[in-house]
Structure formats: structure tokens, C-alpha cells
C-alpha positions, 0 to 999 in steps of 0.5 A: 699394265698388262696390254691384251690384244685378242685374236680375231676369227679374220673370215667372220670380219670378212662377213661382217664388213660384206654383210654390213658394208663397212671396212675390215678395220670396223668389223675387225673392231667389232669381232673383238668387242664382241659385237658379231650378231646381226641384233647387236650390230643394229644398235652400232651402225642404226640411229632411227628411233624405228628400231626401238623397242615397243613400250608396250612390251612392258607388261603393264605399259597399257596400265599406266597408260589407261589410267593418266588417260583417265586421270585426264578425262576425270580432269584430276590432279597429278603428281611426278615425284622422282629423285634428286639426281639428274636422271630423277630431274630428267625423268621429272621433266620429261613427264611433266611436260608430257602430262601438261601437253595432253591439259593434265593438271600435273604438279611435281616433287622431289627431295629437298635439302636432306630429305629422304631418298624415294616416295614419302608418307608425308608426301602422300599424306599431303598430296591426298590432302590436296585432293591429289588421286594419282602419283608417278613415281619416277626413277624410284618407287619401287622399294616404296612398299609402306608409301604405296599401300598407304597412298591406296589407302587414302585413294591416291593410285600410283604409278611406279617408273623405275629402274633399280633392283627390285625388292623381293616384294613388290610396291601394290601400284596401279603399274610398275614400269621397271627393265629390271623386273624378271616378268617385265616382258621387256628385252632390254634391262639397261633403261634408266627412268628418263628413258621410262618416262620417254618410253611412256610418252611415246605409248600416251602419243600412241593412246591418242591415235586410232592405233591403240588397243586396235588389231590390225592384220597383215596379209601377204601371199609368196610363190613357194615350190609348186605352192603358195605361202600365205603368212599373216602378221597381227599388230597391236599398238604397232607391235607384233604379236602374233603371226602365222604361216601356211603353205598350200598347194594350189587345188588341195585344201579349202580356205576352211582347212588352215588357221588362216580364216581363225586369225584373220577372223573380226578384223581389217585385213591389209595388203601390199598390192591387194588386186595381185594378194586377191588373184594367188588367193584365189589361185590357191583357194578357188574362185568362190573364196570371198576375198576383201583385202585394204590395199595399203600400197596406194597410200604407202606409195604416196607418203614414200615416193621412193617405194612407188611401183616397187613389189615387197620383193624388190624392196626386200632385195634392197632393204638392210633387214636381212643385216640385222635378223638372225633368220631370213626376212620374208616379204611379210617382214618389209610390209610389217616395217613399211607399215609402221613406218607409214602410220608413224609418219600420218600421225607427227606426235609419234614422230616427235614424241621421242625427239622432243625430249632425247636432250634430256634421255641422253643426258640422263642416261649418261649421268646415271652410267647406263650401259651404252648397248642396244637401244640406249645407244639409238637414244644417246645418239638421238639426244647429243644430235639434239644437243647440239643442233636444238636443244631445249632452251634451259640446257643451251643456258648450261651448254652455253655456260660451259663453252659448248655451244658450236661444237659437236657435243659428244657424250664425254662431254655430258658426262663431264661437263653437264651431268656433273653441274646438274647432279651438283644441284641435287647433291647441294640440296636444291633440285628444283632449281634444274627442273624448273631450268629445264621446263622454263622457256623464260629467258630471264628465268633461265639465265637466272637459274642456269647461274645458281645452278653453275653457282651450286656446282662450284660449292660442290666442288670447293666442298669436295676437295675439302672432304677429299683431303679429310677422308685420305687418312681414314680411307688408307687406315680403313684399307690397312684393315680390311686387307684392301678388299673394302674401303669405309669411311664414316664421318659425320662432318661430310655434306650428305650430297658428296657421299657418292662423289667421294666412295667413287674418287676412293673406289678409284683411287684404291682399286676398291670398292668403296662405302662413304656415309655421314649424318644427316637429318637425325640419322646416317646416310652412305653410298656405296660404289664398286670396283672390280667385279663388286656387287654393291647391292648384294653387298647392302643386303646382308644388312637389310635388318639394319638399315632403313633404307637402301637401294641402288645398281649393282655398281653404285648404291645408297642406304640410311639407318639410325645413328645409334645402328653405326657401331653394329654396321660397322662392327658386321661391315668387318666381319664380312670383309673375309667373304668378299672376293675380288677381281684381277687388281692388275690394270689392264687394257684391251687393244681394239686394233693395231694400226699400220703407219699406213693408216695412222692419218686422220680417216682413222676418226671414220672408224671411232665415229662408226663405235660412238658414242662411249660411255659405260659397258663401251669405253673409247676405242684403244688403239696399238701402233708400233714403232712411232718414234719420240720426236718432241717432249714438254712438260705441263702441270704444276709440277710438271706431272703430264707431258705432251708429245709430237710423235711420228708414225710413218709420214704422218706426225700426231700431237699427243698427251700423257697425263700423269707420266712425267716421273717416266720422262727419261726413265720409260722412254725419252726423245728420239726412243722408238715406242710401240703406244696404246692410245684413243683417237680423241679432238682437243678444242681450244679456243674455237679450233678443233685438232686430232690428237693422241691420248696415251694411255701406256707406251713401251720401248719398241718391242715389249708390246702387246701378248 
């Protein structure tokens, strides 16, 4: 394994530590991880939903909201249709819960058994025959051009909330909300289906207030050098849509000579401490100017006593705004933030809209392996906190069955112990059980459904192990045939629901992209998983002329085709292999920080916690320590393939685990050796007890460490 320890700019480290008021070690980790700009740091250091992007940044979010409100007004029947995986299951749950809270007759559906992915014409026609008039397709729909066209012919409108890569031709839907569309208007492409559902939920809550589609003008005047600076911001749906700034020398121009009247015309104008603001305006333009400001300060002061009596300038001095802005914030920026918080406080539904479904958003985001970057970090932090403190009843039942109740839930707990269980319901063809589990509030029903979902996962494991043994030989032959660049397995005896799992395992085993396909419901379906820079959807695109369905993301994709076309598909795949270019095959690890012995204490967990949660595109921190002495070696596992160590680092002794290292004992290291360690710091839970331990990634005898 190659060890890489990038150098860092020590001056930048000190600046970040001072700006964000964090320790130097955390600041150094931020720099090594490329988190050096203020906006990037925000999502690592904050967990408040106020920092989430506004749903109304989506170009067509208002269209989606308006159509749903019209459905409520007209008493229409609405169908929520989603995917069978954990993201689709959580997405359906969030939307059905939201629509029913609004008093809408909301049904739901998703692919069962061997039914194909995505909205089908049969589903559309059946819903239309039942007098349904609106379908909300979530975690699917972006490729359902024909199906949505058929819905239009039948008088059924469709809203699409999807995060899969958009095709060149988009469906003719009432609204398409997809963060990966180039003209969507949204600043982050990494949201999954359930996060989009939560965004729509919040937008619908805004639509239930007097704020919806209303323009609010905030104004602030502050002194400049022999001048006055007049700044105004327009908000719509609590989102900034426009702003102006005018620098005025008192007595030199009239207000009509500035852009201010046109900007404010037709809108109520709100100020903080209106009397002082009015005085400054008259100072700028004379006493004859007509000023009518609404003073927000008294009500904001009652709502947030900590700011009562403070000026915007005083608040700016103590504000965190400056830490996360690339430009210096001004008093008007404080006012905008304060006003938005005040309005949300006045509307309790806006405060709880995300919180009530945060556990499902975290589950779907982690299960779908979305990047833990940008606002996904806040969404997942919120969700993990809710899972720990107050999960919804159905999720609580799964946590209980997995012995996770009573501990602080981590992203790894969800990824390894909850997400696979929920995904198994879809893989085994019964995803409706998981939706019903998450929607139910009946304890008896919850207990039954939780048991059934757990049983489906156990069955999935059994099938998976049998299939793994079955595919290894053809996988090895495929690796040889394709020069190790691609693994292709076609076996009609494989269960449709585990092609993705097998492709993922083959990827990791051979360190190469893998494709697994099988027969299902009269056709052939398959999954592709990526490795070493391979792009799954780009690969499938070259075969779109014979694929009936295909889509997904760069790391993972799915497809379906006629079984008669499989031989041609396999031939063309083989012909495409020479053009495949993969990244470096040698395993490597990047060191986030080298830890002196004096810092090797449980206090190091504070640094780990700063950067949690961990997941896709943000793996757990990797530390390095030199001159650690191995004081004890014990073997674990049926074949003694794993090792438990005790290592001494100065005054502190650490328990450590080193997986699949049994063969290295007395070869690469032995008792009493001084070694350099690469490790992750983690907590081991056993019989209700929590103990710190090192998870060793690699070790070398002292002096052979990082480059």
C-alpha cells in the first residue's frame, strides 16, 4: 500500500484555525481535505437547517408546489410513485406523509416482484382509470418520456422529483426537479430522491404561509466616508432574489436620482430600528422625502431576547457570517439572516418540516451512497440526531432489532446495519413492507412488519452467499478475457434483486468495474458498479440502441434488454474493452494527520467528531503515528485471519484490530516491534459498553512510512 501525506500551507492552517476558532490539528485536516474556502467549511462546522439551500432555487419548484395546491383545492386523487430501493422507499414515505398532512387523498405505488424500474404505462393507465389526475414520480421519472406522454394523453399530470442523470430528451412533465440538470438553478447536484422530497415538503409549508410568492424588501442605511450607504434586498419565499447598494453624499442628489424608488416601488419596506433609519434617509435626501418603514426590531427582539437592544453593527461583530462568506458581510446581511430566522420562528411548520422527516432523509442519503458534501452533511447530521433521540416508530423498531437503540447512531451504523435491511425488501420483491413500516403508527403492525423486513434481509444474505460462490469462476474467466479491465457475469439463475450487490462485491474483489445480469420477467436485467474512475452511465450509453431501459449514476447504474439481444450485447461489450481506461490499481491511503505520541489520547475523538459524519466522498479520517510498540498480538476468526493488537504510544496503550492480517504476523511485524501505523480511530460497542480502539489500515516497521 502506498502512503501519501500531502504537505500543507502552515500559514493557511493558522488562518483557518483563527477564523473558525478550531484547533490547529482540525484546521490541518481541513486543508489536507481541500476544505479551505469559507462556504466549504460551513457544512463541516454547522448543523443548523438555516444553512440549507432554499428549495425555491429549483427553477420549477414553484410549479410543483402550485400543482399540488391545486390538487388539494380540487380534491384530486394523487399517486406517489417511487423506486423499490431505500431511497425510493423513504421518498415515498416522506411525500405520502406530507400530502396526507395537507389533507390530500394520496396513494402510493412502487415496483413489486420482478416489475421494472420506473413509471410504467400500465401504472399510468390503471391510475387514470381510477380517476386519478396527478402523479408525483420520486427517485425515478427522468427517463420516463413515453410513460409521461401517455399520462398527458389521459389527462394525468406528472411531477418528477429525480436525481438520476438526465437524458438528452426530458419528459413533458408539469415540473421536473432534478439537481443534475444543467439549468435547474440549484447549487448542489448531490441530493437524492428523499432529500428532494424533503425539499418539496418544506416548500409546501412555505406555501401555507403569507410569505409564499410575496416580495419583501429589507432596507438598511449605514454611514460611509462622508457618505451614507443605502442597501436593500428583495426576498421571495424567504430567498434573496435581488439587491442594490447606493452610496449617497448628503445633499448632492435627490432620492429620485437613485435606483432606490424603483427597487422599492409597490412593496412594503422593512427596516431594523426604523426611527434611526428614517433619520439617516432624511439626512441623505432632506426632510421632505416621504419615508414609511416598518420596524422589525421590536418583534425580533421579543422572539430572540439575546439581540434585543443591539444594533445590526453590534450583531455583525459577533456573527458567524464572516466565517462563511467570500466577501465581507455587511449589516444588511445580518438583517436578512435575522429576518428569515424570525419568520421561520413565527411559522412552527417551517421549523419542523425538515426535522420531522430527517431520520428518513439520512437513511435514504446514506443508503444511496450520496456524497457527504455540501448540504448533505447537515441533512445527515440532523437525521442521525433524530435517529438517536426520537426516530419514527417503524425505524425505531428496526434499530431495536439491530441492537442499536441507546447508542449514538453513526453513518456507519446506518450504512451497514439499517440500509441493507431496507434495501433487502426491494431486492426480494416486497418493498411495500418497508413503506408500510415507516408510515405505520400501529405498534402491532410495526412489530409484524419489522420482523418481516428483517426476515427478507436474512433471506437476501443466504441467496447472496450462494450466488457469490456461483459467480466467482465465471468472474475470474471474465477478468482474464478482459485484461482485468471489466468483469462481466451473465447467469439466469441469479436472483434479480442481488445483481447490484454481486456487482459491488466483484468490483471490490477484482478492483475493476463489474456488470452482472440475469433473467427476470421475460427479459434480461443487470447492474453495473464502478471502480477506478469508470463511469457506469457513460459505459451503458454506447449500447442504448439495444437497451430497453438504462440509467443511474456515474458509480452505479442499471439496465434491461431483450434476452434475445444478450449475445450481441456481450459481443459489443468485449469489443469496447480496449477503450476502457482505469485509474491506478495500486492501493493507496492518504494521511489526514500525523499524530505525536503526546496527542495519542481519547481527546483525539474531538477531531474525529468535527468531521463526522463519514461516507461517500468523505471517508473516515486516516491518522499516522510513528514508533508505536506492539505489546500484544492475538488472533481472531475461524482461520485466525484477523489480528487484535495492543500498541503503546508513549504513556497511552490502545487496543487495535487489524483485519485480514493474520498471515503478516512474524513476517512483516512481530511482538515488541516498533512500527509506524496507519489507522482510523473508532469506538467499539460490545454488550452495551463503548471502548476506543484503533482500526489499523496498514503498518510498517519504523522508518518505512509515508512519503
